[in-house]
BALOBA-1460 file (C-alpha; in Angstrom, 3 decimals):
// residues 315
<rec num="1" residu="m" x="82.200" y="138.663" z="87.090"/>
<rec num="2" residu="t" x="78.658" y="137.732" z="88.422"/>
<rec num="3" residu="s" x="76.735" y="139.451" z="91.706"/>
<rec num="4" residu="d" x="78.631" y="136.781" z="93.564"/>
<rec num="5" residu="s" x="81.674" y="137.691" z="95.424"/>
<rec num="6" residu="y" x="84.910" y="136.021" z="94.761"/>
<rec num="7" residu="y" x="84.674" y="134.370" z="97.831"/>
<rec num="8" residu="n" x="81.375" y="132.791" z="97.193"/>
<rec num="9" residu="l" x="82.227" y="131.526" z="93.885"/>
<rec num="10" residu="l" x="85.584" y="130.172" z="95.684"/>
<rec num="11" residu="e" x="83.157" y="128.369" z="97.928"/>
<rec num="12" residu="n" x="81.339" y="126.632" z="95.066"/>
<rec num="13" residu="n" x="83.976" y="125.267" z="93.590"/>
<rec num="14" residu="f" x="85.521" y="124.121" z="96.163"/>
<rec num="15" residu="k" x="84.910" y="120.154" z="95.987"/>
<rec num="16" residu="n" x="86.340" y="120.717" z="92.592"/>
<rec num="17" residu="i" x="89.497" y="122.236" z="93.884"/>
<rec num="18" residu="i" x="89.764" y="119.428" z="96.280"/>
<rec num="19" residu="i" x="89.228" y="116.605" z="94.129"/>
<rec num="20" residu="n" x="91.804" y="118.181" z="91.693"/>
<rec num="21" residu="n" x="94.496" y="118.319" z="94.378"/>
<rec num="22" residu="e" x="96.226" y="114.715" z="95.355"/>
<rec num="23" residu="k" x="96.965" y="115.644" z="99.074"/>
<rec num="24" residu="l" x="93.766" y="117.471" z="99.986"/>
<rec num="25" residu="y" x="91.879" y="114.637" z="98.286"/>
<rec num="26" residu="k" x="93.478" y="111.812" z="100.414"/>
<rec num="27" residu="i" x="92.942" y="113.742" z="103.403"/>
<rec num="28" residu="y" x="89.126" y="114.460" z="102.466"/>
<rec num="29" residu="n" x="88.384" y="110.862" z="101.959"/>
<rec num="30" residu="f" x="89.896" y="109.869" z="105.141"/>
<rec num="31" residu="i" x="88.441" y="112.179" z="107.147"/>
<rec num="32" residu="s" x="84.755" y="111.433" z="105.243"/>
<rec num="33" residu="h" x="85.077" y="108.025" z="106.237"/>
<rec num="34" residu="s" x="86.705" y="107.992" z="109.765"/>
<rec num="35" residu="k" x="85.328" y="108.267" z="113.507"/>
<rec num="36" residu="n" x="88.708" y="108.828" z="115.109"/>
<rec num="37" residu="n" x="89.357" y="112.581" z="117.045"/>
<rec num="38" residu="i" x="90.600" y="114.770" z="113.975"/>
<rec num="39" residu="l" x="92.407" y="117.826" z="114.251"/>
<rec num="40" residu="l" x="92.883" y="119.922" z="111.135"/>
<rec num="41" residu="y" x="95.486" y="122.303" z="111.039"/>
<rec num="42" residu="s" x="96.780" y="125.237" z="108.778"/>
<rec num="43" residu="v" x="98.226" y="128.650" z="108.976"/>
<rec num="44" residu="y" x="96.017" y="131.877" z="107.887"/>
<rec num="45" residu="g" x="95.432" y="131.830" z="104.448"/>
<rec num="46" residu="f" x="94.027" y="128.280" z="103.881"/>
<rec num="47" residu="p" x="90.548" y="128.469" z="104.228"/>
<rec num="48" residu="i" x="90.104" y="125.471" z="106.510"/>
<rec num="49" residu="e" x="86.530" y="126.247" z="107.166"/>
<rec num="50" residu="l" x="85.548" y="125.732" z="103.482"/>
<rec num="51" residu="y" x="87.668" y="122.309" z="103.168"/>
<rec num="52" residu="l" x="86.135" y="121.261" z="106.594"/>
<rec num="53" residu="n" x="82.395" y="121.903" z="105.216"/>
<rec num="54" residu="e" x="82.808" y="120.065" z="101.971"/>
<rec num="55" residu="i" x="84.439" y="117.084" z="104.095"/>
<rec num="56" residu="l" x="80.934" y="117.105" z="105.864"/>
<rec num="57" residu="k" x="79.155" y="116.983" z="102.952"/>
<rec num="58" residu="n" x="80.805" y="114.120" z="101.850"/>
<rec num="59" residu="k" x="80.809" y="112.544" z="105.051"/>
<rec num="60" residu="f" x="77.296" y="112.434" z="105.437"/>
<rec num="61" residu="n" x="76.389" y="112.642" z="101.646"/>
<rec num="62" residu="i" x="74.108" y="115.683" z="101.322"/>
<rec num="63" residu="s" x="74.617" y="118.816" z="99.204"/>
<rec num="64" residu="k" x="73.932" y="121.340" z="101.986"/>
<rec num="65" residu="l" x="74.785" y="121.724" z="105.587"/>
<rec num="66" residu="g" x="71.607" y="123.323" z="106.783"/>
<rec num="67" residu="l" x="72.917" y="124.168" z="110.064"/>
<rec num="68" residu="s" x="70.777" y="125.965" z="112.466"/>
<rec num="69" residu="e" x="71.948" y="128.626" z="115.007"/>
<rec num="70" residu="c" x="70.836" y="127.573" z="118.320"/>
<rec num="71" residu="i" x="71.459" y="129.208" z="121.932"/>
<rec num="72" residu="w" x="72.073" y="126.804" z="125.041"/>
<rec num="73" residu="e" x="71.532" y="128.512" z="128.593"/>
<rec num="74" residu="k" x="71.183" y="131.889" z="126.995"/>
<rec num="75" residu="n" x="74.802" y="132.626" z="126.266"/>
<rec num="76" residu="v" x="76.495" y="129.511" z="124.223"/>
<rec num="77" residu="y" x="76.084" y="129.698" z="120.494"/>
<rec num="78" residu="y" x="76.367" y="126.701" z="118.555"/>
<rec num="79" residu="n" x="75.075" y="125.214" z="115.325"/>
<rec num="80" residu="q" x="73.738" y="122.035" z="114.328"/>
<rec num="81" residu="n" x="71.973" y="120.048" z="112.015"/>
<rec num="82" residu="q" x="70.718" y="116.382" z="112.066"/>
<rec num="83" residu="y" x="73.878" y="115.330" z="111.540"/>
<rec num="84" residu="y" x="76.831" y="116.696" z="114.286"/>
<rec num="85" residu="f" x="76.803" y="119.791" z="116.568"/>
<rec num="86" residu="e" x="79.502" y="122.562" z="115.714"/>
<rec num="87" residu="i" x="80.790" y="125.483" z="118.019"/>
<rec num="88" residu="d" x="83.219" y="128.282" z="117.176"/>
<rec num="89" residu="l" x="85.432" y="129.090" z="120.173"/>
<rec num="90" residu="m" x="86.485" y="132.837" z="118.114"/>
<rec num="91" residu="n" x="82.458" y="133.616" z="118.405"/>
<rec num="92" residu="p" x="82.567" y="136.676" z="120.347"/>
<rec num="93" residu="l" x="79.546" y="136.254" z="121.492"/>
<rec num="94" residu="i" x="80.318" y="133.142" z="123.930"/>
<rec num="95" residu="p" x="82.106" y="133.221" z="127.400"/>
<rec num="96" residu="k" x="85.497" y="133.246" z="127.681"/>
<rec num="97" residu="d" x="85.124" y="130.828" z="130.607"/>
<rec num="98" residu="y" x="85.446" y="127.547" z="128.690"/>
<rec num="99" residu="s" x="84.523" y="125.242" z="131.586"/>
<rec num="100" residu="f" x="81.211" y="125.733" z="130.158"/>
<rec num="101" residu="l" x="81.957" y="123.029" z="127.473"/>
<rec num="102" residu="t" x="81.908" y="119.711" z="129.343"/>
<rec num="103" residu="k" x="77.985" y="120.724" z="130.498"/>
<rec num="104" residu="f" x="77.559" y="121.639" z="126.947"/>
<rec num="105" residu="i" x="78.970" y="118.305" z="125.527"/>
<rec num="106" residu="l" x="76.477" y="116.482" z="127.961"/>
<rec num="107" residu="y" x="73.849" y="118.325" z="126.979"/>
<rec num="108" residu="i" x="74.550" y="117.343" z="123.457"/>
<rec num="109" residu="l" x="74.797" y="113.405" z="124.316"/>
<rec num="110" residu="k" x="71.498" y="113.728" z="126.028"/>
<rec num="111" residu="s" x="69.973" y="114.242" z="122.764"/>
<rec num="112" residu="k" x="68.857" y="111.582" z="120.279"/>
<rec num="113" residu="n" x="71.297" y="110.904" z="117.857"/>
<rec num="114" residu="l" x="69.078" y="110.134" z="114.758"/>
<rec num="115" residu="t" x="71.544" y="108.917" z="112.061"/>
<rec num="116" residu="n" x="74.940" y="107.866" z="113.976"/>
<rec num="117" residu="s" x="76.237" y="105.452" z="116.291"/>
<rec num="118" residu="k" x="78.070" y="108.422" z="117.818"/>
<rec num="119" residu="h" x="77.648" y="112.028" z="118.264"/>
<rec num="120" residu="l" x="80.086" y="114.081" z="116.045"/>
<rec num="121" residu="i" x="80.946" y="117.220" z="117.734"/>
<rec num="122" residu="v" x="83.195" y="119.887" z="115.449"/>
<rec num="123" residu="i" x="85.200" y="122.323" z="117.651"/>
<rec num="124" residu="k" x="86.674" y="125.408" z="115.575"/>
<rec num="125" residu="h" x="89.980" y="127.101" z="116.703"/>
<rec num="126" residu="i" x="90.632" y="124.744" z="119.795"/>
<rec num="127" residu="d" x="93.805" y="126.910" z="120.432"/>
<rec num="128" residu="i" x="91.762" y="129.358" z="121.973"/>
<rec num="129" residu="l" x="91.191" y="127.258" z="124.738"/>
<rec num="130" residu="r" x="95.164" y="128.136" z="125.936"/>
<rec num="131" residu="e" x="95.222" y="127.781" z="129.816"/>
<rec num="132" residu="h" x="91.542" y="125.827" z="129.552"/>
<rec num="133" residu="f" x="93.135" y="122.772" z="127.873"/>
<rec num="134" residu="s" x="92.238" y="120.776" z="130.853"/>
<rec num="135" residu="v" x="88.718" y="121.216" z="129.611"/>
<rec num="136" residu="l" x="89.498" y="119.582" z="126.433"/>
<rec num="137" residu="k" x="91.546" y="117.006" z="127.815"/>
<rec num="138" residu="i" x="88.250" y="115.840" z="129.846"/>
<rec num="139" residu="l" x="85.768" y="116.066" z="127.023"/>
<rec num="140" residu="l" x="88.337" y="113.753" z="124.760"/>
<rec num="141" residu="e" x="88.713" y="111.199" z="127.676"/>
<rec num="142" residu="s" x="84.948" y="110.965" z="129.108"/>
<rec num="143" residu="f" x="82.667" y="110.737" z="126.441"/>
<rec num="144" residu="s" x="84.870" y="108.729" z="123.535"/>
<rec num="145" residu="d" x="82.143" y="106.043" z="123.706"/>
<rec num="146" residu="n" x="79.406" y="107.771" z="123.021"/>
<rec num="147" residu="a" x="81.499" y="110.968" z="120.980"/>
<rec num="148" residu="y" x="83.856" y="111.840" z="118.615"/>
<rec num="149" residu="f" x="85.555" y="115.214" z="117.898"/>
<rec num="150" residu="i" x="86.769" y="117.355" z="114.590"/>
<rec num="151" residu="c" x="88.655" y="120.254" z="115.727"/>
<rec num="152" residu="t" x="90.310" y="123.028" z="113.743"/>
<rec num="153" residu="s" x="93.244" y="125.770" z="114.711"/>
<rec num="154" residu="y" x="95.331" y="128.113" z="112.471"/>
<rec num="155" residu="n" x="97.907" y="127.959" z="116.008"/>
<rec num="156" residu="i" x="99.095" y="124.525" z="116.403"/>
<rec num="157" residu="s" x="102.188" y="125.650" z="118.414"/>
<rec num="158" residu="s" x="99.444" y="126.826" z="121.095"/>
<rec num="159" residu="i" x="98.023" y="123.591" z="121.607"/>
<rec num="160" residu="e" x="99.673" y="121.356" z="124.341"/>
<rec num="161" residu="k" x="101.470" y="118.398" z="123.010"/>
<rec num="162" residu="a" x="99.050" y="116.139" z="125.269"/>
<rec num="163" residu="i" x="96.202" y="117.218" z="123.554"/>
<rec num="164" residu="i" x="97.867" y="116.714" z="119.765"/>
<rec num="165" residu="s" x="98.600" y="113.295" z="120.603"/>
<rec num="166" residu="r" x="94.555" y="112.577" z="121.546"/>
<rec num="167" residu="f" x="93.992" y="113.282" z="117.697"/>
<rec num="168" residu="t" x="94.839" y="111.963" z="114.107"/>
<rec num="169" residu="n" x="96.564" y="115.492" z="112.764"/>
<rec num="170" residu="f" x="96.257" y="116.364" z="109.477"/>
<rec num="171" residu="r" x="98.704" y="119.376" z="108.327"/>
<rec num="172" residu="i" x="96.796" y="121.442" z="105.923"/>
<rec num="173" residu="p" x="99.743" y="122.946" z="103.277"/>
<rec num="174" residu="l" x="98.873" y="126.885" z="102.278"/>
<rec num="175" residu="f" x="98.345" y="126.616" z="98.142"/>
<rec num="176" residu="s" x="101.317" y="127.417" z="96.035"/>
<rec num="177" residu="n" x="101.022" y="130.653" z="94.113"/>
<rec num="178" residu="n" x="101.228" y="128.816" z="90.730"/>
<rec num="179" residu="d" x="98.381" y="126.959" z="92.669"/>
<rec num="180" residu="i" x="96.343" y="130.070" z="93.445"/>
<rec num="181" residu="q" x="97.043" y="131.402" z="89.824"/>
<rec num="182" residu="y" x="95.283" y="127.975" z="88.424"/>
<rec num="183" residu="i" x="92.461" y="128.692" z="90.621"/>
<rec num="184" residu="f" x="91.752" y="132.049" z="89.800"/>
<rec num="185" residu="k" x="92.050" y="131.320" z="85.822"/>
<rec num="186" residu="n" x="89.790" y="127.603" z="85.964"/>
<rec num="187" residu="y" x="87.333" y="128.488" z="88.855"/>
<rec num="188" residu="l" x="87.078" y="132.374" z="89.070"/>
<rec num="189" residu="n" x="87.502" y="132.961" z="85.813"/>
<rec num="190" residu="k" x="90.084" y="135.812" z="86.431"/>
<rec num="191" residu="s" x="93.468" y="136.631" z="86.742"/>
<rec num="192" residu="l" x="95.435" y="136.722" z="89.546"/>
<rec num="193" residu="n" x="96.436" y="140.567" z="90.417"/>
<rec num="194" residu="n" x="100.235" y="141.012" z="89.224"/>
<rec num="195" residu="y" x="101.303" y="142.087" z="92.484"/>
<rec num="196" residu="l" x="100.271" y="139.041" z="94.336"/>
<rec num="197" residu="i" x="102.238" y="136.801" z="91.611"/>
<rec num="198" residu="n" x="104.981" y="139.052" z="91.975"/>
<rec num="199" residu="d" x="105.258" y="138.746" z="95.743"/>
<rec num="200" residu="k" x="104.650" y="134.934" z="95.316"/>
<rec num="201" residu="s" x="101.587" y="135.003" z="97.823"/>
<rec num="202" residu="r" x="100.365" y="131.557" z="98.743"/>
<rec num="203" residu="n" x="97.531" y="133.430" z="101.096"/>
<rec num="204" residu="l" x="94.209" y="132.143" z="98.999"/>
<rec num="205" residu="i" x="92.090" y="134.275" z="101.050"/>
<rec num="206" residu="f" x="94.119" y="137.293" z="100.839"/>
<rec num="207" residu="c" x="94.087" y="136.877" z="97.165"/>
<rec num="208" residu="i" x="90.101" y="136.568" z="97.160"/>
<rec num="209" residu="f" x="90.073" y="139.620" z="98.965"/>
<rec num="210" residu="i" x="92.004" y="141.567" z="96.853"/>
<rec num="211" residu="a" x="89.778" y="140.297" z="93.794"/>
<rec num="212" residu="d" x="86.654" y="141.750" z="95.651"/>
<rec num="213" residu="i" x="88.826" y="144.777" z="96.298"/>
<rec num="214" residu="e" x="89.612" y="145.013" z="92.844"/>
<rec num="215" residu="v" x="85.887" y="145.135" z="91.553"/>
<rec num="216" residu="k" x="84.495" y="147.243" z="94.243"/>
<rec num="217" residu="e" x="87.051" y="150.052" z="95.214"/>
<rec num="218" residu="p" x="89.837" y="149.628" z="92.765"/>
<rec num="219" residu="h" x="91.394" y="153.152" z="93.741"/>
<rec num="220" residu="l" x="92.439" y="151.432" z="96.663"/>
<rec num="221" residu="i" x="95.148" y="148.638" z="94.671"/>
<rec num="222" residu="n" x="98.905" y="149.326" z="94.824"/>
<rec num="223" residu="k" x="101.930" y="147.321" z="95.628"/>
<rec num="224" residu="e" x="101.683" y="148.136" z="99.437"/>
<rec num="225" residu="f" x="98.102" y="147.327" z="99.982"/>
<rec num="226" residu="c" x="98.445" y="144.431" z="98.128"/>
<rec num="227" residu="t" x="101.733" y="142.765" z="99.761"/>
<rec num="228" residu="l" x="102.217" y="144.020" z="103.305"/>
<rec num="229" residu="n" x="99.885" y="143.097" z="106.361"/>
<rec num="230" residu="f" x="99.584" y="146.311" z="107.496"/>
<rec num="231" residu="p" x="99.536" y="148.786" z="104.535"/>
<rec num="232" residu="p" x="99.809" y="152.091" z="106.648"/>
<rec num="233" residu="l" x="103.515" y="150.627" z="108.024"/>
<rec num="234" residu="y" x="104.662" y="151.948" z="104.447"/>
<rec num="235" residu="s" x="103.914" y="155.341" z="104.880"/>
<rec num="236" residu="f" x="105.081" y="155.508" z="108.811"/>
<rec num="237" residu="i" x="108.151" y="154.213" z="108.171"/>
<rec num="238" residu="k" x="108.909" y="156.135" z="104.847"/>
<rec num="239" residu="d" x="108.035" y="159.371" z="106.394"/>
<rec num="240" residu="f" x="110.104" y="158.465" z="109.771"/>
<rec num="241" residu="n" x="112.025" y="161.316" z="110.886"/>
<rec num="242" residu="k" x="114.086" y="160.717" z="114.281"/>
<rec num="243" residu="k" x="114.352" y="164.288" z="114.742"/>
<rec num="244" residu="s" x="110.350" y="165.002" z="114.689"/>
<rec num="245" residu="y" x="108.822" y="161.428" z="115.478"/>
<rec num="246" residu="n" x="109.357" y="160.599" z="119.180"/>
<rec num="247" residu="l" x="108.576" y="157.384" z="120.985"/>
<rec num="248" residu="e" x="105.030" y="158.859" z="121.833"/>
<rec num="249" residu="k" x="104.307" y="158.142" z="118.001"/>
<rec num="250" residu="i" x="105.596" y="154.946" z="117.737"/>
<rec num="251" residu="r" x="103.891" y="154.300" z="120.630"/>
<rec num="252" residu="n" x="100.464" y="155.310" z="119.236"/>
<rec num="253" residu="f" x="101.458" y="153.768" z="115.688"/>
<rec num="254" residu="s" x="102.163" y="149.918" z="117.608"/>
<rec num="255" residu="y" x="98.589" y="150.304" z="119.513"/>
<rec num="256" residu="s" x="97.099" y="150.818" z="115.771"/>
<rec num="257" residu="c" x="98.771" y="147.277" z="115.141"/>
<rec num="258" residu="f" x="97.400" y="146.146" z="118.142"/>
<rec num="259" residu="q" x="93.705" y="147.035" z="117.164"/>
<rec num="260" residu="y" x="94.191" y="145.513" z="113.717"/>
<rec num="261" residu="n" x="95.713" y="142.077" z="115.256"/>
<rec num="262" residu="i" x="98.619" y="142.548" z="113.476"/>
<rec num="263" residu="k" x="100.919" y="139.852" z="114.947"/>
<rec num="264" residu="l" x="104.764" y="140.533" z="115.450"/>
<rec num="265" residu="k" x="105.520" y="138.004" z="112.924"/>
<rec num="266" residu="d" x="103.564" y="139.748" z="110.188"/>
<rec num="267" residu="l" x="104.786" y="142.875" z="111.453"/>
<rec num="268" residu="a" x="108.543" y="141.997" z="110.551"/>
<rec num="269" residu="l" x="107.742" y="140.417" z="107.429"/>
<rec num="270" residu="d" x="106.355" y="143.866" z="106.297"/>
<rec num="271" residu="i" x="109.173" y="145.780" z="107.878"/>
<rec num="272" residu="i" x="111.391" y="143.403" z="105.955"/>
<rec num="273" residu="k" x="109.861" y="144.456" z="102.774"/>
<rec num="274" residu="v" x="109.790" y="148.050" z="103.434"/>
<rec num="275" residu="l" x="113.374" y="148.172" z="104.415"/>
<rec num="276" residu="p" x="114.879" y="145.849" z="102.046"/>
<rec num="277" residu="n" x="118.742" y="147.217" z="103.024"/>
<rec num="278" residu="k" x="118.022" y="146.501" z="106.852"/>
<rec num="279" residu="n" x="119.511" y="143.300" z="108.358"/>
<rec num="280" residu="k" x="116.758" y="140.558" z="108.172"/>
<rec num="281" residu="i" x="118.330" y="137.750" z="110.030"/>
<rec num="282" residu="d" x="118.432" y="140.751" z="113.107"/>
<rec num="283" residu="i" x="114.878" y="141.789" z="112.908"/>
<rec num="284" residu="i" x="113.702" y="137.939" z="112.269"/>
<rec num="285" residu="n" x="115.764" y="137.237" z="115.555"/>
<rec num="286" residu="i" x="114.577" y="139.906" z="117.469"/>
<rec num="287" residu="a" x="110.925" y="139.247" z="116.692"/>
<rec num="288" residu="t" x="111.186" y="135.975" z="117.454"/>
<rec num="289" residu="e" x="112.509" y="136.803" z="120.674"/>
<rec num="290" residu="l" x="109.769" y="138.899" z="121.005"/>
<rec num="291" residu="e" x="106.906" y="136.391" z="120.092"/>
<rec num="292" residu="y" x="108.549" y="133.919" z="122.428"/>
<rec num="293" residu="k" x="107.942" y="136.627" z="125.417"/>
<rec num="294" residu="l" x="105.071" y="137.507" z="124.586"/>
<rec num="295" residu="i" x="103.587" y="134.160" z="124.809"/>
<rec num="296" residu="q" x="105.066" y="133.954" z="128.535"/>
<rec num="297" residu="t" x="103.060" y="137.055" z="129.311"/>
<rec num="298" residu="n" x="99.259" y="138.631" z="128.804"/>
<rec num="299" residu="k" x="98.052" y="139.210" z="125.431"/>
<rec num="300" residu="g" x="96.882" y="142.957" z="126.524"/>
<rec num="301" residu="r" x="100.673" y="143.795" z="126.646"/>
<rec num="302" residu="e" x="101.092" y="142.784" z="122.966"/>
<rec num="303" residu="p" x="101.196" y="146.695" z="122.080"/>
<rec num="304" residu="i" x="104.432" y="147.128" z="124.121"/>
<rec num="305" residu="y" x="106.383" y="144.395" z="122.100"/>
<rec num="306" residu="i" x="105.413" y="145.858" z="118.983"/>
<rec num="307" residu="e" x="106.388" y="149.250" z="120.122"/>
<rec num="308" residu="t" x="109.754" y="147.139" z="121.240"/>
<rec num="309" residu="l" x="110.263" y="146.129" z="117.727"/>
<rec num="310" residu="l" x="109.270" y="149.470" z="115.500"/>
<rec num="311" residu="s" x="112.075" y="150.866" z="118.073"/>
<rec num="312" residu="y" x="114.722" y="148.953" z="117.778"/>
<rec num="313" residu="v" x="114.543" y="149.309" z="113.531"/>
<rec num="314" residu="l" x="113.860" y="152.751" z="113.564"/>
<rec num="315" residu="l" x="115.671" y="154.384" z="116.373"/>
């Protein structure tokens, strides 16, 4: 392997990966020639940012994006080049009161557009808006004559239908495990880890992460590390003893899951792998019910719902 990380190698080869995938290539071509509002969505595991970058390079016939980081009003961080503006709503440095977006877009529209009749504005992770979707509605309705938007999301279920209907939507599927094996062999000059093959992983981003760990920290590689969303769960469950492990220990572990941003769905999938003899349907049903209740409440209460799931399984 070169001094590059495998992620860098993936990035350098992603255009060829797109060209050799019929569905990805069709969407790539459509968006490259469109001035409609576009929503690209997938699930975690597909490198949607790499895909969008290649679309934008093709759209403007450039080899590099050449983005510059800028700051507006001292606290709104965004990127721009001569072709488009880009803001990532997951950037921890931007304000969480997204009412600033309207004024920010007005600021963009006042700038001179050197290359297009309309300004292109890229907004990443629009599902983060949640209770601020009214802001996005205003943007889409008010600026349709002189701006168009390309937005991305990994959580389409969190976006209001009224918002989705204002876009041309493209669902980007995960690569199959066979696709990922092909990518590793033909573009990365490496075999996919056997644990990931046996687990039939479709998470390309995680597979790339494991490839880098195999080089940098090979002693960490084992089945649990490669197949669980939260590997510490394995030892916690296997060592769990109802007599010595009380509710407080479950509560502390639940908070650890929350700190590492482990979702209820991912935790349920891990539990099924660690405890294959447990009733899978029951675990999925209770996790789904808890996830639904969590959506209706404050995200800060997530550890309570994780604790409830673990208590159901272990106590």
